[in-house]
N, C-alpha and C positions, 0 to 999 in steps of 0.2 A: 376581367377585372384582377387576375393574375398578374398581368404585366403592368399594370398600372399600381398594383401592391408593390411589385418588385421594383418599380420606378420611385415611388414613394419613400420604400424603404432603403434605397440605394447609399443615402450618406451614412447611414448606420451599420452598413456592410462591415468597416474595418472594426468596428465595435463588436458584431457578431463574430466575425472572425476571431477575434483576439479570445472572446469568450469560449468556443469550440475549441482551440488550440488549449486553454488552459484546463478544460474539461479532459481533453487526451491526457495531457500532463498529469493531472490527477489520479486518472484511472491507472495509468502505467505506474505510477509511484506507488499506488495501493496496491496493484499486484504484485510488485517487486516487495514490497512489505510483508506482504502475508504468504509470499512464495515458501512453500514448504523447504525446498532446498536451502534457502537464505538463512530461514530459521535455522536448520540443521547447522549449517556452518557456522552462525554466529555461538549456538549451543557449544560447538566445539570448540571455540575461541574461547568462551567464557571459561569453559573445564582446564583447557590449559592457563589461562591466567591466575586460576585457583591453584592449581599445582603449582604453578611458578610464583607462588606467594604475592601476587601483584595485587590480589583482592583477597579479602577474608571471607569466610563462611557467610556472616548476612548478607554482605553485597551479592554474592553468588546466588543464595537462595532468593535474593528480590528481584535479581535482573534473570533467573532462570525463569521465575513464576511468570513473569512478564512474557519471554520468549514462548513459554509453553501455551500462553493464552493467545497470544498471534498463532500458533501452531493448531490449535484446537479453533480457532475461528476459521482457519482455512481449510481446516478438514470438514467442518459443520457447511462451509461456504459449497465445498464440492458435492457433498452427500445430498444438498437441497438446490433442485436446478432451478427453483423459482427465485433465487436470490441472485442467480448469474445473469 
C-alpha cells in the first residue's frame, strides 16, 4: 500500500517539496527574528540613533517596546520546552 500511495502522490512531489522548503525558510526567519543576540544588536543600534539625533524619543520608545517584546518572547520560548 505504501508504494502505491507514493506512486499516486508522485506528481505532487514538487509541490510537497516546495512547501517543505518554505516551511524551513519560515522557521529560520522566525529563529533569527527572535534571536536574543539579534535583538540586543538592534537595541544598541536604536540607542545610537537616539543619541545621534536620527530619531526622537517617541520613535525610540515605540521601537524599543517592539524589540523588548521580541526579547521577552524568546525568553519565554526558551523557558517553556513545550513551545519549541
